[in-house]
TORVO-582852 format. One record per residue (C-alpha): residue number from 1; residue in one letter; chain; x, y negated, z. Coordinates in nm, 4 decimals. Each point is the difference from the previous one (the first is absolute). Example, Ala and Ser with C-alpha at 12.3 -4.5 7.8 and 13.67 -1.06 7.14 Angstrom:
# TORVO-582852
{seq 1&type a&mol A&X 1.2300&Y 0.4500&Z 0.7800};
{seq 2&type s&mol A&X 0.1370&Y -0.3440&Z -0.0660};
# end
This chain:
# TORVO-582852
{seq 1&type m&mol A&X 0.0000&Y 0.0000&Z 0.0000};
{seq 2&type d&mol A&X 0.2883&Y -0.2382&Z 0.0745};
{seq 3&type i&mol A&X 0.1374&Y 0.0532&Z -0.3509};
{seq 4&type i&mol A&X -0.3309&Y -0.1036&Z -0.1544};
{seq 5&type k&mol A&X -0.0146&Y -0.3103&Z 0.2201};
{seq 6&type l&mol A&X 0.3590&Y -0.0881&Z -0.0933};
{seq 7&type g&mol A&X -0.0804&Y 0.0439&Z -0.3678};
{seq 8&type l&mol A&X -0.3055&Y -0.2239&Z 0.0260};
{seq 9&type v&mol A&X 0.1910&Y -0.2739&Z 0.1809};
{seq 10&type a&mol A&X 0.2902&Y 0.0199&Z -0.2464};
{seq 11&type g&mol A&X -0.2486&Y -0.0196&Z -0.2875};
{seq 12&type e&mol A&X -0.1584&Y -0.3127&Z 0.1448};
{seq 13&type v&mol A&X 0.3373&Y -0.1682&Z 0.0499};
{seq 14&type l&mol A&X 0.1116&Y 0.0891&Z -0.3528};
{seq 15&type s&mol A&X -0.3277&Y -0.1215&Z -0.1468};
{seq 16&type k&mol A&X 0.0325&Y -0.3370&Z 0.1767};
{seq 17&type a&mol A&X 0.3600&Y -0.0336&Z -0.1184};
{seq 18&type l&mol A&X -0.0930&Y 0.0818&Z -0.3594};
{seq 19&type d&mol A&X -0.2829&Y -0.2550&Z 0.0061};
{seq 20&type q&mol A&X 0.2569&Y -0.2736&Z 0.0674};
{seq 21&type l&mol A&X 0.2089&Y 0.0833&Z -0.3069};
{seq 22&type p&mol A&X -0.0231&Y -0.2130&Z -0.3138};
{seq 23&type t&mol A&X -0.2457&Y 0.1305&Z -0.2600};
{seq 24&type h&mol A&X 0.2790&Y 0.1175&Z -0.2324};
{seq 25&type d&mol A&X 0.1557&Y 0.2121&Z 0.2753};
{seq 26&type q&mol A&X -0.3391&Y 0.1419&Z 0.0932};
{seq 27&type r&mol A&X -0.0503&Y 0.1079&Z -0.3625};
{seq 28&type q&mol A&X 0.3419&Y 0.1669&Z -0.0055};
{seq 29&type l&mol A&X -0.0706&Y 0.1906&Z 0.3207};
{seq 30&type n&mol A&X -0.3408&Y 0.0962&Z -0.1348};
{seq 31&type e&mol A&X 0.1681&Y 0.1510&Z -0.3074};
{seq 32&type f&mol A&X 0.2434&Y 0.1856&Z 0.2261};
{seq 33&type f&mol A&X -0.2829&Y 0.1521&Z 0.2032};
{seq 34&type k&mol A&X -0.1978&Y 0.0852&Z -0.3160};
{seq 35&type f&mol A&X 0.3033&Y 0.1872&Z -0.1301};
{seq 36&type l&mol A&X 0.0338&Y 0.1912&Z 0.3263};
{seq 37&type d&mol A&X -0.3699&Y 0.0918&Z -0.0080};
{seq 38&type k&mol A&X 0.0295&Y 0.1207&Z -0.3604};
{seq 39&type y&mol A&X 0.3190&Y 0.1927&Z 0.0831};
{seq 40&type h&mol A&X -0.1673&Y 0.1830&Z 0.2883};
{seq 41&type e&mol A&X -0.3055&Y 0.0701&Z -0.2146};
{seq 42&type e&mol A&X 0.2116&Y 0.1479&Z -0.2797};
{seq 43&type i&mol A&X 0.2181&Y 0.2211&Z 0.2183};
{seq 44&type r&mol A&X -0.3090&Y 0.1507&Z 0.1656};
{seq 45&type r&mol A&X -0.1636&Y 0.1032&Z -0.3265};
{seq 46&type k&mol A&X -0.0367&Y 0.3758&Z -0.0284};
{seq 47&type d&mol A&X 0.0371&Y -0.0129&Z -0.3788};
{seq 48&type a&mol A&X 0.3070&Y -0.2261&Z 0.0046};
{seq 49&type d&mol A&X 0.2674&Y 0.0731&Z -0.2568};
{seq 50&type f&mol A&X 0.3465&Y 0.0647&Z 0.1448};
{seq 51&type d&mol A&X 0.1655&Y -0.2515&Z -0.2352};
{seq 52&type d&mol A&X -0.2534&Y -0.2645&Z 0.1042};
{seq 53&type l&mol A&X 0.0706&Y 0.0729&Z 0.3653};
{seq 54&type l&mol A&X 0.3713&Y -0.0439&Z -0.0599};
{seq 55&type a&mol A&X -0.0619&Y -0.3303&Z -0.1789};
{seq 56&type w&mol A&X -0.2236&Y -0.1271&Z 0.2832};
{seq 57&type h&mol A&X 0.2552&Y 0.1111&Z 0.2584};
{seq 58&type s&mol A&X 0.2781&Y -0.1778&Z -0.1887};
{seq 59&type r&mol A&X -0.2020&Y -0.3248&Z -0.0233};
{seq 60&type h&mol A&X -0.0905&Y 0.0208&Z 0.3684};
{seq 61&type k&mol A&X 0.3638&Y 0.0544&Z 0.1014};
{seq 62&type l&mol A&X 0.1186&Y -0.2886&Z -0.2205};
{seq 63&type l&mol A&X -0.2640&Y -0.2315&Z 0.1453};
{seq 64&type l&mol A&X 0.0878&Y 0.0834&Z 0.3606};
{seq 65&type d&mol A&X 0.3747&Y -0.0160&Z -0.0669};
{seq 66&type t&mol A&X -0.0483&Y -0.3444&Z -0.1535};
{seq 67&type v&mol A&X -0.2070&Y -0.1215&Z 0.2945};
{seq 68&type i&mol A&X 0.2542&Y 0.1284&Z 0.2528};
{seq 69&type a&mol A&X 0.2916&Y -0.1515&Z -0.1930};
{seq 70&type e&mol A&X -0.1766&Y -0.3368&Z -0.0149};
{seq 71&type i&mol A&X -0.0723&Y 0.0070&Z 0.3728};
{seq 72&type a&mol A&X 0.3638&Y 0.0826&Z 0.0723};
{seq 73&type r&mol A&X 0.1161&Y -0.2772&Z -0.2350};
{seq 74&type t&mol A&X -0.2200&Y -0.2655&Z 0.1607};
{seq 75&type r&mol A&X 0.1021&Y 0.1054&Z 0.3528};
{seq 76&type k&mol A&X 0.3677&Y -0.0627&Z -0.0845};
{seq 77&type k&mol A&X -0.0662&Y -0.3651&Z -0.0849};
# end
């Protein structure tokens, strides 16, 4: 039960923080979350093609690697 409460509180905090972002940044984050939703939808398909799964996995890894690298780069400033 504590995990659910923590998740709800974290979600509220994140939502409030995202609401304060400029519109352009909100759109970019929206695209990021849409991609993640589509990725999870595709990898759960029972009729998914193995080559498609590899392509989705590769895109997902590239996206997360890019995000992590950018975070690390901005923290060094």
